Structures are given as structure tokens and as C-alpha cells.
C-alpha positions, 0 to 999 in steps of 0.5 A: 537771439538769447545767449547761452549761459556758459557755466553748465557748458564749461562744467560739462567740458571740464568734467569730460576732459577730466574723465579722458585725462584721469580715468581712461589712460590707466584702463588703456595702459592696463591692456595686455597683448595676448601674444608677446611679439617674438624677435625676428632673425636678422638673417636674410632669407636665401632667395632664388630667381624665377625661371620663367617657362614661357620665355 
């Protein structure tokens, strides 16, 4: 069974990781959210207990 020449496979691996490490992160980090998150209030809402009509 013939052995594969590792030279082209290493170059493909190296350049694909180069793309993932250099080109993709700035594109992902440049993403902006359409709506900025608003801070929630720290007050706990007043809840009432249910009165079950069948008990």
C-alpha cells in the first residue's frame, strides 16, 4: 500500500488553521447585536399564592 506524501497535507492543514486563526476571529468579533441588553431590576416581583377553587 503506497504511503501518502505528507507535504501537501501539512500545507493544507497549516493554511486552513491560518485562515481560522487570523481571518475568521476579526469577522466574528465585529458582529454587533441589533438590540443592546437592558439591565434587569433587582427588585423581586410581588407574587401572590393561588387560591385553588377545587380544594
